[in-house]
C-alpha positions in Angstrom: -33.3 263.1 68.5 -33.4 260.2 71.0 -36.7 259.0 69.6 -35.1 258.8 66.1 -32.4 256.4 67.1 -34.5 253.4 66.2 -32.4 250.8 68.0 -33.1 247.1 67.4 -31.8 243.9 68.8 -28.4 244.2 70.4 -27.8 247.8 69.3 -27.0 250.5 71.9 -25.8 254.0 72.1 -23.1 255.4 74.4 -23.6 259.0 75.5 -20.2 260.4 76.3 -17.8 263.3 76.2 -14.4 263.6 74.7 -12.7 264.3 78.1 -14.4 261.5 80.1 -11.9 259.0 81.4 -14.6 256.4 82.2 -16.0 256.8 78.7 -12.5 256.2 77.2 -12.0 253.1 79.4 -15.4 251.6 78.5 -14.9 252.3 74.7 -11.6 250.6 74.8 -13.0 247.6 76.7 -15.9 247.3 74.3 -13.6 247.5 71.3 -11.4 244.7 72.8 -14.5 242.6 73.3 -15.6 243.2 69.7 -18.8 245.0 70.7 -20.1 247.6 68.3 -22.0 250.7 69.4 -23.0 254.1 68.4 -21.6 257.1 70.3 -23.1 260.5 70.9 -21.3 263.4 72.5 -23.6 265.1 75.0 -21.7 268.3 74.8 -22.6 268.6 71.1 -26.2 267.4 71.3 -28.6 269.1 73.7 -31.3 266.5 73.3 -28.9 263.7 74.3 -27.7 265.8 77.3 -31.4 266.1 78.4 -31.9 262.4 78.1 -28.8 261.6 80.1 -30.0 264.0 82.9 -33.5 262.5 82.8 -32.3 258.9 83.4 -29.7 259.9 86.0 -31.8 261.9 88.4 -31.0 265.3 86.9 -27.3 264.7 86.7 -25.3 264.6 83.5 -23.4 261.4 84.1 -21.4 259.7 81.3 -21.0 257.1 80.0 -24.7 256.4 79.9 -25.8 253.6 77.6 -29.3 253.3 76.0 -30.4 249.9 74.8 -33.0 248.8 72.2 -35.5 247.9 75.0 -35.4 251.5 76.3 -33.4 250.7 79.4 -30.2 252.5 80.3 -27.0 251.7 82.2 -24.8 254.4 83.7 -21.0 253.8 83.9 -21.4 250.1 83.5 -18.6 247.5 83.4 -18.0 245.7 80.2 -19.3 242.6 81.9 -22.6 244.4 82.7 -22.9 245.4 79.1 -22.3 241.9 77.9 -25.0 240.6 80.3 -27.5 243.2 79.2 -26.8 242.4 75.5 -27.3 238.7 76.1 -30.8 239.3 77.4 -31.9 241.4 74.4 
């Protein structure tokens, strides 16, 4: 599943859950900033949950963002996301 995302350029995916307050906050901030992204609910997709656990030392921490260069950020600020995107 994760391998099939085929992210390019400034595309990224946010792994989240419906109940996560940090996810809701970041989604709102990204929307206000006009930043588009794909979203995957880790509770509905076991492969994505495994990926999130892998990049977070065995913990299922959301929001976790996966970027086109293969890097990930966990619970980043919108400023950190903008900085990351500017470098892609």
